[in-house]
PDB file with SEQRES, HELIX, SHEET and CRYST1 records, atoms N, CA, C and O in Angstrom:
SEQRES   1 A   86  MET GLN GLU ASN ASP GLY ALA MET VAL ARG PHE ARG LEU          
SEQRES   2 A   86  VAL PHE ASP ASP ARG HIS LEU LEU ASP LYS SER GLN ARG          
SEQRES   3 A   86  SER GLN GLY LEU ARG ARG CYS TRP PHE ARG LEU LYS PRO          
SEQRES   4 A   86  ASP MET LYS ASN ILE GLY GLU LEU ALA SER GLN ILE ARG          
SEQRES   5 A   86  GLU CYS PHE GLY ILE ARG HIS ARG ILE VAL LEU PHE MET          
SEQRES   6 A   86  ASP ASP PHE VAL LEU PRO SER PHE GLU SER THR CYS ILE          
SEQRES   7 A   86  ILE THR ASP THR ASP ILE ILE ARG                              
HELIX    1 AA1 ARG A   18  LEU A   20  5                                   3    
HELIX    2 AA2 LYS A   23  SER A   27  1                                   5    
HELIX    3 AA3 ILE A   44  PHE A   55  1                                  12    
HELIX    4 AA4 THR A   76  ILE A   78  5                                   3    
SHEET    1 AA1 3 ARG A  32  LEU A  37  0                                        
SHEET    2 AA1 3 VAL A   9  VAL A  14 -1                                        
SHEET    3 AA1 3 ILE A  84  ILE A  85  1                                        
SHEET    1 AA2 2 PHE A  64  MET A  65  0                                        
SHEET    2 AA2 2 PHE A  68  VAL A  69 -1                                        
CRYST1    1.000    1.000    1.000  90.00  90.00  90.00 P 1           1          
ATOM      1  N   MET A   1      69.455 118.174  93.626  1.00  0.00           N  
ATOM      2  CA  MET A   1      70.291 117.033  93.935  1.00  0.00           C  
ATOM      3  C   MET A   1      71.659 117.273  93.313  1.00  0.00           C  
ATOM      4  O   MET A   1      71.780 117.664  92.152  1.00  0.00           O  
ATOM      5  N   GLN A   2      72.692 117.025  94.129  1.00  0.00           N  
ATOM      6  CA  GLN A   2      74.102 117.316  93.586  1.00  0.00           C  
ATOM      7  C   GLN A   2      74.548 116.038  92.763  1.00  0.00           C  
ATOM      8  O   GLN A   2      74.148 114.895  92.984  1.00  0.00           O  
ATOM      9  N   GLU A   3      75.400 116.400  91.824  1.00  0.00           N  
ATOM     10  CA  GLU A   3      76.055 115.448  90.965  1.00  0.00           C  
ATOM     11  C   GLU A   3      77.021 114.640  91.814  1.00  0.00           C  
ATOM     12  O   GLU A   3      77.586 115.151  92.781  1.00  0.00           O  
ATOM     13  N   ASN A   4      77.208 113.388  91.454  1.00  0.00           N  
ATOM     14  CA  ASN A   4      78.306 112.657  92.139  1.00  0.00           C  
ATOM     15  C   ASN A   4      79.621 113.280  91.711  1.00  0.00           C  
ATOM     16  O   ASN A   4      79.890 113.457  90.523  1.00  0.00           O  
ATOM     17  N   ASP A   5      80.441 113.612  92.718  1.00  0.00           N  
ATOM     18  CA  ASP A   5      81.627 114.377  92.399  1.00  0.00           C  
ATOM     19  C   ASP A   5      82.814 113.540  92.142  1.00  0.00           C  
ATOM     20  O   ASP A   5      83.937 114.028  92.267  1.00  0.00           O  
ATOM     21  N   GLY A   6      82.636 112.284  91.783  1.00  0.00           N  
ATOM     22  CA  GLY A   6      83.693 111.369  91.513  1.00  0.00           C  
ATOM     23  C   GLY A   6      84.008 110.559  92.749  1.00  0.00           C  
ATOM     24  O   GLY A   6      84.814 109.631  92.692  1.00  0.00           O  
ATOM     25  N   ALA A   7      83.407 110.881  93.825  1.00  0.00           N  
ATOM     26  CA  ALA A   7      83.584 110.100  95.027  1.00  0.00           C  
ATOM     27  C   ALA A   7      82.893 108.702  94.849  1.00  0.00           C  
ATOM     28  O   ALA A   7      81.905 108.583  94.125  1.00  0.00           O  
ATOM     29  N   MET A   8      83.418 107.696  95.501  1.00  0.00           N  
ATOM     30  CA  MET A   8      82.913 106.341  95.321  1.00  0.00           C  
ATOM     31  C   MET A   8      81.516 106.234  95.943  1.00  0.00           C  
ATOM     32  O   MET A   8      81.343 106.602  97.105  1.00  0.00           O  
ATOM     33  N   VAL A   9      80.539 105.752  95.218  1.00  0.00           N  
ATOM     34  CA  VAL A   9      79.257 105.458  95.715  1.00  0.00           C  
ATOM     35  C   VAL A   9      79.102 103.995  95.641  1.00  0.00           C  
ATOM     36  O   VAL A   9      79.291 103.390  94.586  1.00  0.00           O  
ATOM     37  N   ARG A  10      78.742 103.380  96.802  1.00  0.00           N  
ATOM     38  CA  ARG A  10      78.562 101.898  96.791  1.00  0.00           C  
ATOM     39  C   ARG A  10      77.074 101.695  97.264  1.00  0.00           C  
ATOM     40  O   ARG A  10      76.551 102.523  98.010  1.00  0.00           O  
ATOM     41  N   PHE A  11      76.463 100.683  96.859  1.00  0.00           N  
ATOM     42  CA  PHE A  11      75.070 100.391  97.313  1.00  0.00           C  
ATOM     43  C   PHE A  11      74.964  98.939  97.436  1.00  0.00           C  
ATOM     44  O   PHE A  11      75.773  98.174  96.911  1.00  0.00           O  
ATOM     45  N   ARG A  12      73.883  98.535  98.188  1.00  0.00           N  
ATOM     46  CA  ARG A  12      73.608  97.089  98.318  1.00  0.00           C  
ATOM     47  C   ARG A  12      72.698  96.706  97.176  1.00  0.00           C  
ATOM     48  O   ARG A  12      71.705  97.356  96.850  1.00  0.00           O  
ATOM     49  N   LEU A  13      73.122  95.590  96.589  1.00  0.00           N  
ATOM     50  CA  LEU A  13      72.354  94.984  95.487  1.00  0.00           C  
ATOM     51  C   LEU A  13      71.652  93.664  95.935  1.00  0.00           C  
ATOM     52  O   LEU A  13      72.335  92.751  96.398  1.00  0.00           O  
ATOM     53  N   VAL A  14      70.411  93.558  95.817  1.00  0.00           N  
ATOM     54  CA  VAL A  14      69.630  92.367  96.207  1.00  0.00           C  
ATOM     55  C   VAL A  14      68.848  91.836  94.989  1.00  0.00           C  
ATOM     56  O   VAL A  14      68.104  92.569  94.336  1.00  0.00           O  
ATOM     57  N   PHE A  15      69.046  90.527  94.707  1.00  0.00           N  
ATOM     58  CA  PHE A  15      68.359  89.932  93.604  1.00  0.00           C  
ATOM     59  C   PHE A  15      67.150  89.188  94.274  1.00  0.00           C  
ATOM     60  O   PHE A  15      67.322  88.162  94.932  1.00  0.00           O  
ATOM     61  N   ASP A  16      65.970  89.732  94.083  1.00  0.00           N  
ATOM     62  CA  ASP A  16      64.772  89.121  94.620  1.00  0.00           C  
ATOM     63  C   ASP A  16      64.428  87.886  93.891  1.00  0.00           C  
ATOM     64  O   ASP A  16      63.959  86.928  94.505  1.00  0.00           O  
ATOM     65  N   ASP A  17      64.638  87.847  92.573  1.00  0.00           N  
ATOM     66  CA  ASP A  17      64.384  86.669  91.734  1.00  0.00           C  
ATOM     67  C   ASP A  17      65.705  85.826  91.708  1.00  0.00           C  
ATOM     68  O   ASP A  17      66.651  86.162  90.995  1.00  0.00           O  
ATOM     69  N   ARG A  18      65.733  84.731  92.502  1.00  0.00           N  
ATOM     70  CA  ARG A  18      66.897  83.946  92.654  1.00  0.00           C  
ATOM     71  C   ARG A  18      67.297  83.280  91.349  1.00  0.00           C  
ATOM     72  O   ARG A  18      68.446  82.861  91.213  1.00  0.00           O  
ATOM     73  N   HIS A  19      66.393  83.167  90.388  1.00  0.00           N  
ATOM     74  CA  HIS A  19      66.729  82.472  89.149  1.00  0.00           C  
ATOM     75  C   HIS A  19      67.564  83.396  88.199  1.00  0.00           C  
ATOM     76  O   HIS A  19      68.071  82.946  87.172  1.00  0.00           O  
ATOM     77  N   LEU A  20      67.687  84.698  88.579  1.00  0.00           N  
ATOM     78  CA  LEU A  20      68.532  85.498  87.731  1.00  0.00           C  
ATOM     79  C   LEU A  20      70.018  85.120  87.798  1.00  0.00           C  
ATOM     80  O   LEU A  20      70.777  85.349  86.856  1.00  0.00           O  
ATOM     81  N   LEU A  21      70.412  84.534  88.941  1.00  0.00           N  
ATOM     82  CA  LEU A  21      71.796  84.229  89.159  1.00  0.00           C  
ATOM     83  C   LEU A  21      71.932  82.649  89.000  1.00  0.00           C  
ATOM     84  O   LEU A  21      71.000  81.888  89.260  1.00  0.00           O  
ATOM     85  N   ASP A  22      73.117  82.249  88.573  1.00  0.00           N  
ATOM     86  CA  ASP A  22      73.338  80.771  88.478  1.00  0.00           C  
ATOM     87  C   ASP A  22      73.617  80.152  89.783  1.00  0.00           C  
ATOM     88  O   ASP A  22      73.742  80.872  90.773  1.00  0.00           O  
ATOM     89  N   LYS A  23      73.726  78.860  89.863  1.00  0.00           N  
ATOM     90  CA  LYS A  23      73.877  78.170  91.172  1.00  0.00           C  
ATOM     91  C   LYS A  23      75.213  78.557  91.745  1.00  0.00           C  
ATOM     92  O   LYS A  23      75.261  78.743  92.961  1.00  0.00           O  
ATOM     93  N   SER A  24      76.224  78.691  91.080  1.00  0.00           N  
ATOM     94  CA  SER A  24      77.483  79.108  91.626  1.00  0.00           C  
ATOM     95  C   SER A  24      77.451  80.480  92.294  1.00  0.00           C  
ATOM     96  O   SER A  24      77.958  80.654  93.403  1.00  0.00           O  
ATOM     97  N   GLN A  25      76.839  81.471  91.594  1.00  0.00           N  
ATOM     98  CA  GLN A  25      76.699  82.827  92.152  1.00  0.00           C  
ATOM     99  C   GLN A  25      75.821  82.777  93.413  1.00  0.00           C  
ATOM    100  O   GLN A  25      76.114  83.467  94.390  1.00  0.00           O  
ATOM    101  N   ARG A  26      74.793  82.005  93.404  1.00  0.00           N  
ATOM    102  CA  ARG A  26      73.991  81.927  94.608  1.00  0.00           C  
ATOM    103  C   ARG A  26      74.691  81.279  95.819  1.00  0.00           C  
ATOM    104  O   ARG A  26      74.456  81.666  96.963  1.00  0.00           O  
ATOM    105  N   SER A  27      75.594  80.242  95.529  1.00  0.00           N  
ATOM    106  CA  SER A  27      76.312  79.647  96.581  1.00  0.00           C  
ATOM    107  C   SER A  27      77.415  80.536  97.102  1.00  0.00           C  
ATOM    108  O   SER A  27      77.874  80.331  98.226  1.00  0.00           O  
ATOM    109  N   GLN A  28      77.876  81.547  96.311  1.00  0.00           N  
ATOM    110  CA  GLN A  28      78.813  82.495  96.791  1.00  0.00           C  
ATOM    111  C   GLN A  28      78.130  83.620  97.603  1.00  0.00           C  
ATOM    112  O   GLN A  28      78.805  84.493  98.149  1.00  0.00           O  
ATOM    113  N   GLY A  29      76.779  83.586  97.673  1.00  0.00           N  
ATOM    114  CA  GLY A  29      76.081  84.601  98.482  1.00  0.00           C  
ATOM    115  C   GLY A  29      75.803  85.889  97.695  1.00  0.00           C  
ATOM    116  O   GLY A  29      75.496  86.929  98.277  1.00  0.00           O  
ATOM    117  N   LEU A  30      75.914  85.801  96.376  1.00  0.00           N  
ATOM    118  CA  LEU A  30      75.743  87.049  95.565  1.00  0.00           C  
ATOM    119  C   LEU A  30      74.333  87.522  95.445  1.00  0.00           C  
ATOM    120  O   LEU A  30      74.102  88.592  94.883  1.00  0.00           O  
ATOM    121  N   ARG A  31      73.403  86.805  95.929  1.00  0.00           N  
ATOM    122  CA  ARG A  31      71.991  87.297  95.883  1.00  0.00           C  
ATOM    123  C   ARG A  31      71.860  88.678  96.689  1.00  0.00           C  
ATOM    124  O   ARG A  31      70.964  89.484  96.440  1.00  0.00           O  
ATOM    125  N   ARG A  32      72.787  88.867  97.629  1.00  0.00           N  
ATOM    126  CA  ARG A  32      72.859  90.140  98.408  1.00  0.00           C  
ATOM    127  C   ARG A  32      74.363  90.487  98.504  1.00  0.00           C  
ATOM    128  O   ARG A  32      75.156  89.816  99.165  1.00  0.00           O  
ATOM    129  N   CYS A  33      74.705  91.631  97.765  1.00  0.00           N  
ATOM    130  CA  CYS A  33      76.082  91.932  97.689  1.00  0.00           C  
ATOM    131  C   CYS A  33      76.196  93.488  97.573  1.00  0.00           C  
ATOM    132  O   CYS A  33      75.246  94.212  97.274  1.00  0.00           O  
ATOM    133  N   TRP A  34      77.395  93.896  97.829  1.00  0.00           N  
ATOM    134  CA  TRP A  34      77.784  95.345  97.586  1.00  0.00           C  
ATOM    135  C   TRP A  34      78.101  95.534  96.247  1.00  0.00           C  
ATOM    136  O   TRP A  34      78.652  94.606  95.656  1.00  0.00           O  
ATOM    137  N   PHE A  35      77.827  96.672  95.601  1.00  0.00           N  
ATOM    138  CA  PHE A  35      78.114  97.024  94.207  1.00  0.00           C  
ATOM    139  C   PHE A  35      78.552  98.427  94.176  1.00  0.00           C  
ATOM    140  O   PHE A  35      77.979  99.277  94.858  1.00  0.00           O  
ATOM    141  N   ARG A  36      79.609  98.717  93.360  1.00  0.00           N  
ATOM    142  CA  ARG A  36      80.069 100.046  93.243  1.00  0.00           C  
ATOM    143  C   ARG A  36      79.569 100.773  91.977  1.00  0.00           C  
ATOM    144  O   ARG A  36      79.644 100.203  90.888  1.00  0.00           O  
ATOM    145  N   LEU A  37      79.083 101.965  92.086  1.00  0.00           N  
ATOM    146  CA  LEU A  37      78.633 102.750  90.902  1.00  0.00           C  
ATOM    147  C   LEU A  37      79.852 103.458  90.368  1.00  0.00           C  
ATOM    148  O   LEU A  37      80.536 104.216  91.056  1.00  0.00           O  
ATOM    149  N   LYS A  38      80.086 103.170  89.110  1.00  0.00           N  
ATOM    150  CA  LYS A  38      81.220 103.772  88.395  1.00  0.00           C  
ATOM    151  C   LYS A  38      80.964 105.270  88.226  1.00  0.00           C  
ATOM    152  O   LYS A  38      79.860 105.654  87.843  1.00  0.00           O  
ATOM    153  N   PRO A  39      81.920 106.098  88.493  1.00  0.00           N  
ATOM    154  CA  PRO A  39      81.730 107.596  88.425  1.00  0.00           C  
ATOM    155  C   PRO A  39      81.207 107.980  87.036  1.00  0.00           C  
ATOM    156  O   PRO A  39      80.420 108.924  86.968  1.00  0.00           O  
ATOM    157  N   ASP A  40      81.562 107.352  85.957  1.00  0.00           N  
ATOM    158  CA  ASP A  40      81.112 107.817  84.624  1.00  0.00           C  
ATOM    159  C   ASP A  40      79.777 107.343  84.249  1.00  0.00           C  
ATOM    160  O   ASP A  40      79.287 107.657  83.164  1.00  0.00           O  
ATOM    161  N   MET A  41      79.131 106.560  85.142  1.00  0.00           N  
ATOM    162  CA  MET A  41      77.768 106.002  84.842  1.00  0.00           C  
ATOM    163  C   MET A  41      76.796 107.109  84.822  1.00  0.00           C  
ATOM    164  O   MET A  41      76.666 107.803  85.831  1.00  0.00           O  
ATOM    165  N   LYS A  42      76.115 107.331  83.781  1.00  0.00           N  
ATOM    166  CA  LYS A  42      75.192 108.571  83.683  1.00  0.00           C  
ATOM    167  C   LYS A  42      73.803 108.306  84.126  1.00  0.00           C  
ATOM    168  O   LYS A  42      73.237 109.098  84.879  1.00  0.00           O  
ATOM    169  N   ASN A  43      73.172 107.126  83.653  1.00  0.00           N  
ATOM    170  CA  ASN A  43      71.826 106.915  83.970  1.00  0.00           C  
ATOM    171  C   ASN A  43      71.562 105.460  84.467  1.00  0.00           C  
ATOM    172  O   ASN A  43      72.431 104.587  84.468  1.00  0.00           O  
ATOM    173  N   ILE A  44      70.337 105.293  84.870  1.00  0.00           N  
ATOM    174  CA  ILE A  44      69.894 103.925  85.483  1.00  0.00           C  
ATOM    175  C   ILE A  44      70.034 102.808  84.422  1.00  0.00           C  
ATOM    176  O   ILE A  44      70.404 101.681  84.751  1.00  0.00           O  
ATOM    177  N   GLY A  45      69.722 103.148  83.097  1.00  0.00           N  
ATOM    178  CA  GLY A  45      69.746 102.183  82.102  1.00  0.00           C  
ATOM    179  C   GLY A  45      71.181 101.623  81.943  1.00  0.00           C  
ATOM    180  O   GLY A  45      71.367 100.421  81.755  1.00  0.00           O  
ATOM    181  N   GLU A  46      72.181 102.511  82.020  1.00  0.00           N  
ATOM    182  CA  GLU A  46      73.559 102.077  81.933  1.00  0.00           C  
ATOM    183  C   GLU A  46      73.970 101.159  83.120  1.00  0.00           C  
ATOM    184  O   GLU A  46      74.671 100.157  82.978  1.00  0.00           O  
ATOM    185  N   LEU A  47      73.473 101.589  84.285  1.00  0.00           N  
ATOM    186  CA  LEU A  47      73.731 100.770  85.449  1.00  0.00           C  
ATOM    187  C   LEU A  47      73.126  99.359  85.300  1.00  0.00           C  
ATOM    188  O   LEU A  47      73.785  98.360  85.586  1.00  0.00           O  
ATOM    189  N   ALA A  48      71.882  99.300  84.857  1.00  0.00           N  
ATOM    190  CA  ALA A  48      71.304  97.970  84.663  1.00  0.00           C  
ATOM    191  C   ALA A  48      72.056  97.176  83.662  1.00  0.00           C  
ATOM    192  O   ALA A  48      72.182  95.960  83.813  1.00  0.00           O  
ATOM    193  N   SER A  49      72.561  97.803  82.646  1.00  0.00           N  
ATOM    194  CA  SER A  49      73.393  97.051  81.627  1.00  0.00           C  
ATOM    195  C   SER A  49      74.714  96.525  82.310  1.00  0.00           C  
ATOM    196  O   SER A  49      75.157  95.398  82.087  1.00  0.00           O  
ATOM    197  N   GLN A  50      75.291  97.410  83.137  1.00  0.00           N  
ATOM    198  CA  GLN A  50      76.506  96.987  83.845  1.00  0.00           C  
ATOM    199  C   GLN A  50      76.228  95.794  84.765  1.00  0.00           C  
ATOM    200  O   GLN A  50      77.046  94.878  84.840  1.00  0.00           O  
ATOM    201  N   ILE A  51      75.133  95.790  85.438  1.00  0.00           N  
ATOM    202  CA  ILE A  51      74.790  94.705  86.382  1.00  0.00           C  
ATOM    203  C   ILE A  51      74.512  93.426  85.530  1.00  0.00           C  
ATOM    204  O   ILE A  51      74.964  92.333  85.873  1.00  0.00           O  
ATOM    205  N   ARG A  52      73.817  93.582  84.504  1.00  0.00           N  
ATOM    206  CA  ARG A  52      73.532  92.377  83.660  1.00  0.00           C  
ATOM    207  C   ARG A  52      74.854  91.774  83.092  1.00  0.00           C  
ATOM    208  O   ARG A  52      75.018  90.554  83.083  1.00  0.00           O  
ATOM    209  N   GLU A  53      75.771  92.616  82.629  1.00  0.00           N  
ATOM    210  CA  GLU A  53      76.998  92.213  82.186  1.00  0.00           C  
ATOM    211  C   GLU A  53      77.817  91.476  83.246  1.00  0.00           C  
ATOM    212  O   GLU A  53      78.308  90.370  83.022  1.00  0.00           O  
ATOM    213  N   CYS A  54      77.952  92.138  84.435  1.00  0.00           N  
ATOM    214  CA  CYS A  54      78.721  91.581  85.466  1.00  0.00           C  
ATOM    215  C   CYS A  54      78.300  90.244  86.025  1.00  0.00           C  
ATOM    216  O   CYS A  54      79.118  89.441  86.474  1.00  0.00           O  
ATOM    217  N   PHE A  55      76.974  90.025  85.984  1.00  0.00           N  
ATOM    218  CA  PHE A  55      76.376  88.796  86.503  1.00  0.00           C  
ATOM    219  C   PHE A  55      75.940  87.844  85.486  1.00  0.00           C  
ATOM    220  O   PHE A  55      75.400  86.792  85.828  1.00  0.00           O  
ATOM    221  N   GLY A  56      76.153  88.163  84.153  1.00  0.00           N  
ATOM    222  CA  GLY A  56      75.853  87.328  83.046  1.00  0.00           C  
ATOM    223  C   GLY A  56      74.323  87.069  82.912  1.00  0.00           C  
ATOM    224  O   GLY A  56      73.883  85.963  82.596  1.00  0.00           O  
ATOM    225  N   ILE A  57      73.564  88.111  83.161  1.00  0.00           N  
ATOM    226  CA  ILE A  57      72.143  87.982  83.028  1.00  0.00           C  
ATOM    227  C   ILE A  57      71.680  88.338  81.680  1.00  0.00           C  
ATOM    228  O   ILE A  57      72.000  89.404  81.155  1.00  0.00           O  
ATOM    229  N   ARG A  58      70.916  87.446  81.100  1.00  0.00           N  
ATOM    230  CA  ARG A  58      70.469  87.677  79.707  1.00  0.00           C  
ATOM    231  C   ARG A  58      69.138  88.359  79.562  1.00  0.00           C  
ATOM    232  O   ARG A  58      68.803  88.898  78.507  1.00  0.00           O  
ATOM    233  N   HIS A  59      68.377  88.327  80.646  1.00  0.00           N  
ATOM    234  CA  HIS A  59      67.051  88.918  80.660  1.00  0.00           C  
ATOM    235  C   HIS A  59      67.077  90.374  81.006  1.00  0.00           C  
ATOM    236  O   HIS A  59      67.982  90.808  81.718  1.00  0.00           O  
ATOM    237  N   ARG A  60      66.159  91.131  80.554  1.00  0.00           N  
ATOM    238  CA  ARG A  60      65.927  92.536  80.910  1.00  0.00           C  
ATOM    239  C   ARG A  60      65.719  92.604  82.459  1.00  0.00           C  
ATOM    240  O   ARG A  60      65.042  91.746  83.026  1.00  0.00           O  
ATOM    241  N   ILE A  61      66.272  93.571  83.096  1.00  0.00           N  
ATOM    242  CA  ILE A  61      66.068  93.700  84.548  1.00  0.00           C  
ATOM    243  C   ILE A  61      65.473  95.127  84.786  1.00  0.00           C  
ATOM    244  O   ILE A  61      65.715  96.067  84.028  1.00  0.00           O  
ATOM    245  N   VAL A  62      64.720  95.215  85.835  1.00  0.00           N  
ATOM    246  CA  VAL A  62      64.064  96.484  86.326  1.00  0.00           C  
ATOM    247  C   VAL A  62      64.593  96.655  87.665  1.00  0.00           C  
ATOM    248  O   VAL A  62      64.500  95.735  88.477  1.00  0.00           O  
ATOM    249  N   LEU A  63      65.199  97.875  87.993  1.00  0.00           N  
ATOM    250  CA  LEU A  63      65.766  98.170  89.258  1.00  0.00           C  
ATOM    251  C   LEU A  63      64.758  98.864  90.092  1.00  0.00           C  
ATOM    252  O   LEU A  63      63.961  99.646  89.574  1.00  0.00           O  
ATOM    253  N   PHE A  64      64.759  98.617  91.347  1.00  0.00           N  
ATOM    254  CA  PHE A  64      63.858  99.266  92.269  1.00  0.00           C  
ATOM    255  C   PHE A  64      64.665  99.817  93.483  1.00  0.00           C  
ATOM    256  O   PHE A  64      65.683  99.239  93.864  1.00  0.00           O  
ATOM    257  N   MET A  65      64.205 100.911  94.066  1.00  0.00           N  
ATOM    258  CA  MET A  65      64.788 101.381  95.304  1.00  0.00           C  
ATOM    259  C   MET A  65      63.583 101.825  96.193  1.00  0.00           C  
ATOM    260  O   MET A  65      62.736 102.602  95.753  1.00  0.00           O  
ATOM    261  N   ASP A  66      63.533 101.322  97.424  1.00  0.00           N  
ATOM    262  CA  ASP A  66      62.382 101.601  98.388  1.00  0.00           C  
ATOM    263  C   ASP A  66      61.068 101.221  97.718  1.00  0.00           C  
ATOM    264  O   ASP A  66      60.091 101.957  97.859  1.00  0.00           O  
ATOM    265  N   ASP A  67      60.999 100.080  96.979  1.00  0.00           N  
ATOM    266  CA  ASP A  67      59.778  99.635  96.298  1.00  0.00           C  
ATOM    267  C   ASP A  67      59.235 100.540  95.217  1.00  0.00           C  
ATOM    268  O   ASP A  67      58.059 100.466  94.860  1.00  0.00           O  
ATOM    269  N   PHE A  68      60.090 101.386  94.703  1.00  0.00           N  
ATOM    270  CA  PHE A  68      59.711 102.258  93.618  1.00  0.00           C  
ATOM    271  C   PHE A  68      60.755 102.003  92.396  1.00  0.00           C  
ATOM    272  O   PHE A  68      61.972 101.916  92.563  1.00  0.00           O  
ATOM    273  N   VAL A  69      60.136 101.904  91.226  1.00  0.00           N  
ATOM    274  CA  VAL A  69      60.993 101.711  89.993  1.00  0.00           C  
ATOM    275  C   VAL A  69      61.932 102.841  89.703  1.00  0.00           C  
ATOM    276  O   VAL A  69      61.552 104.009  89.786  1.00  0.00           O  
ATOM    277  N   LEU A  70      63.149 102.512  89.366  1.00  0.00           N  
ATOM    278  CA  LEU A  70      64.149 103.494  88.992  1.00  0.00           C  
ATOM    279  C   LEU A  70      64.055 103.560  87.391  1.00  0.00           C  
ATOM    280  O   LEU A  70      64.489 102.621  86.723  1.00  0.00           O  
ATOM    281  N   PRO A  71      63.522 104.603  86.837  1.00  0.00           N  
ATOM    282  CA  PRO A  71      63.368 104.521  85.378  1.00  0.00           C  
ATOM    283  C   PRO A  71      64.789 104.602  84.674  1.00  0.00           C  
ATOM    284  O   PRO A  71      65.737 105.195  85.189  1.00  0.00           O  
ATOM    285  N   SER A  72      64.847 103.995  83.531  1.00  0.00           N  
ATOM    286  CA  SER A  72      66.177 103.876  82.824  1.00  0.00           C  
ATOM    287  C   SER A  72      66.656 105.202  82.434  1.00  0.00           C  
ATOM    288  O   SER A  72      67.871 105.342  82.293  1.00  0.00           O  
ATOM    289  N   PHE A  73      65.831 106.247  82.229  1.00  0.00           N  
ATOM    290  CA  PHE A  73      66.375 107.585  81.798  1.00  0.00           C  
ATOM    291  C   PHE A  73      66.810 108.391  82.984  1.00  0.00           C  
ATOM    292  O   PHE A  73      67.425 109.439  82.788  1.00  0.00           O  
ATOM    293  N   GLU A  74      66.519 107.956  84.286  1.00  0.00           N  
ATOM    294  CA  GLU A  74      66.906 108.784  85.425  1.00  0.00           C  
ATOM    295  C   GLU A  74      68.389 108.727  85.621  1.00  0.00           C  
ATOM    296  O   GLU A  74      69.074 107.749  85.321  1.00  0.00           O  
ATOM    297  N   SER A  75      68.858 109.882  86.163  1.00  0.00           N  
ATOM    298  CA  SER A  75      70.313 110.033  86.488  1.00  0.00           C  
ATOM    299  C   SER A  75      70.667 109.126  87.648  1.00  0.00           C  
ATOM    300  O   SER A  75      69.849 108.906  88.541  1.00  0.00           O  
ATOM    301  N   THR A  76      71.890 108.595  87.640  1.00  0.00           N  
ATOM    302  CA  THR A  76      72.438 107.813  88.742  1.00  0.00           C  
ATOM    303  C   THR A  76      72.713 108.700  89.963  1.00  0.00           C  
ATOM    304  O   THR A  76      73.027 108.191  91.039  1.00  0.00           O  
ATOM    305  N   CYS A  77      72.600 109.981  89.803  1.00  0.00           N  
ATOM    306  CA  CYS A  77      72.849 110.876  90.942  1.00  0.00           C  
ATOM    307  C   CYS A  77      71.888 110.666  92.090  1.00  0.00           C  
ATOM    308  O   CYS A  77      72.124 111.113  93.213  1.00  0.00           O  
ATOM    309  N   ILE A  78      70.780 109.966  91.784  1.00  0.00           N  
ATOM    310  CA  ILE A  78      69.741 109.758  92.926  1.00  0.00           C  
ATOM    311  C   ILE A  78      70.193 108.606  93.811  1.00  0.00           C  
ATOM    312  O   ILE A  78      69.614 108.406  94.879  1.00  0.00           O  
ATOM    313  N   ILE A  79      71.196 107.847  93.417  1.00  0.00           N  
ATOM    314  CA  ILE A  79      71.707 106.750  94.246  1.00  0.00           C  
ATOM    315  C   ILE A  79      72.774 107.309  95.179  1.00  0.00           C  
ATOM    316  O   ILE A  79      73.751 107.935  94.768  1.00  0.00           O  
ATOM    317  N   THR A  80      72.534 107.053  96.421  1.00  0.00           N  
ATOM    318  CA  THR A  80      73.533 107.519  97.451  1.00  0.00           C  
ATOM    319  C   THR A  80      74.166 106.292  98.139  1.00  0.00           C  
ATOM    320  O   THR A  80      73.625 105.187  98.183  1.00  0.00           O  
ATOM    321  N   ASP A  81      75.314 106.582  98.647  1.00  0.00           N  
ATOM    322  CA  ASP A  81      76.044 105.507  99.433  1.00  0.00           C  
ATOM    323  C   ASP A  81      75.149 104.729 100.360  1.00  0.00           C  
ATOM    324  O   ASP A  81      74.452 105.325 101.181  1.00  0.00           O  
ATOM    325  N   THR A  82      75.145 103.447 100.258  1.00  0.00           N  
ATOM    326  CA  THR A  82      74.472 102.470 101.165  1.00  0.00           C  
ATOM    327  C   THR A  82      72.991 102.295 100.819  1.00  0.00           C  
ATOM    328  O   THR A  82      72.261 101.669 101.587  1.00  0.00           O  
ATOM    329  N   ASP A  83      72.514 102.851  99.648  1.00  0.00           N  
ATOM    330  CA  ASP A  83      71.142 102.533  99.215  1.00  0.00           C  
ATOM    331  C   ASP A  83      70.940 101.022  98.976  1.00  0.00           C  
ATOM    332  O   ASP A  83      71.906 100.280  98.802  1.00  0.00           O  
ATOM    333  N   ILE A  84      69.777 100.621  98.972  1.00  0.00           N  
ATOM    334  CA  ILE A  84      69.458  99.138  98.607  1.00  0.00           C  
ATOM    335  C   ILE A  84      68.733  99.213  97.297  1.00  0.00           C  
ATOM    336  O   ILE A  84      67.663  99.808  97.160  1.00  0.00           O  
ATOM    337  N   ILE A  85      69.384  98.564  96.314  1.00  0.00           N  
ATOM    338  CA  ILE A  85      68.711  98.493  94.924  1.00  0.00           C  
ATOM    339  C   ILE A  85      68.349  97.026  94.699  1.00  0.00           C  
ATOM    340  O   ILE A  85      69.165  96.131  94.921  1.00  0.00           O  
ATOM    341  N   ARG A  86      67.120  96.798  94.257  1.00  0.00           N  
ATOM    342  CA  ARG A  86      66.634  95.433  94.008  1.00  0.00           C  
ATOM    343  C   ARG A  86      66.405  95.238  92.572  1.00  0.00           C  
ATOM    344  O   ARG A  86      65.995  94.155  92.154  1.00  0.00           O  
TER     345      ARG A  86                                                      
END                                                                             
């Protein structure tokens, strides 16, 4: 698998648990949104932290792609443009 070469990678982010977002975020349609992977993001754990921070989520989150868990130690290089992360 090739490293992300600094090109922008964006993916679709879906919150299956509607209670993770507040009412305002849900009314803005953020349960299903596009999200950009920062080029310096090394692993899935860092991505999960960024998502938690951006959306003000206090609980631990587990990310899935194609119904499979993305382990926190895994490189973000496995995420490609237009993937769906839940």
